[in-house]
Structures are given as C-alpha cells and as structure tokens.
N, C-alpha and C positions, 0 to 999 in steps of 0.2 A: 347834479352828478352826470346825468345823461347829456346835458349840453356841453359839459367839460370833456366828456369822452368823445363826442362828435367833433368838437373843436380840436382835440388832440389828434384824432384820426385824420382830419382834414389837413392839419399842419404837417403830419407825417407824410401824407401822400403828395403834398406840394413841395416838400423839402427836397433840395437837390444835393445836399451834403452827401458825399460818398458815391455819387452817381458815376464819376470818372473812374473810381476804383472798380465799381461793378462792371463798367464797360471794358476795362482792361482785363478783368478776370474772364469775362465772356470771350473776348478776342483771343486771349492766350489759350483758353480751352479749345477754341475752334482751330487754332493753328496746331496745337498738339494733336488733336484728333485727326486732322488732315494729314499730318506727318506720319502718324501711326498707320493710317490706312495706306498711304503711299509706300511706306516701308514694308508693310505686309505684302503688298502686291509685288514689289520688286524682289523681296526675299523669296517668294514662292517661285518666281520666274527664273531666278538665278540657280536654284536647285536643279531645275529641269535642264538648263543650259549646261551646267557643270556635268551632269550625268551624260549628256550627249557628247560633250567634248572628250570626256574620259573614255567613252566607248570608241570614239573615232581614233583617238591616239592609241588606244590599246590594240586596235585592228591594223595599225600600220606596221610594215616590216622594215627592218633596217638593212640597207644594202652594205654588205661586208666585203664585197669584191674589191681587190686592189688593182691599180693600173699597171 
C-alpha cells in the first residue's frame, strides 16, 4: 500500500497534463490584476483633474460686450 501511494505521488508530481492550463490561469490572473491596479491609479487621478478643471471653468467670466 505504501509503495503504491509513493508511486502515485511520484507520477502525479511528474505528470505535465494540465500544466498549460495552469500557466494560462496564472498569466490571466496576473494581467487582470495589473489592469485593476492601473485602472485604480488612473481613476483616482482623473477625479482630481476633473475637480481642478471644473474649478477653473467656474472661475472664468464671459465677455458679453458687443462691438
């Protein structure tokens, strides 16, 4: 029984079936994670820029004089 279990464990560790699938899952998770981080950074910076632009536009006066 013990020899069979050791043999089964050894076969499992040396088997490469499904390794490509695992690689793709890890790569996909990494890409999604990096995209999430990049999106969060960009999202936070656009809020600040939007507020500054709105303040600038709100402070501008409109010239209503005619020629």
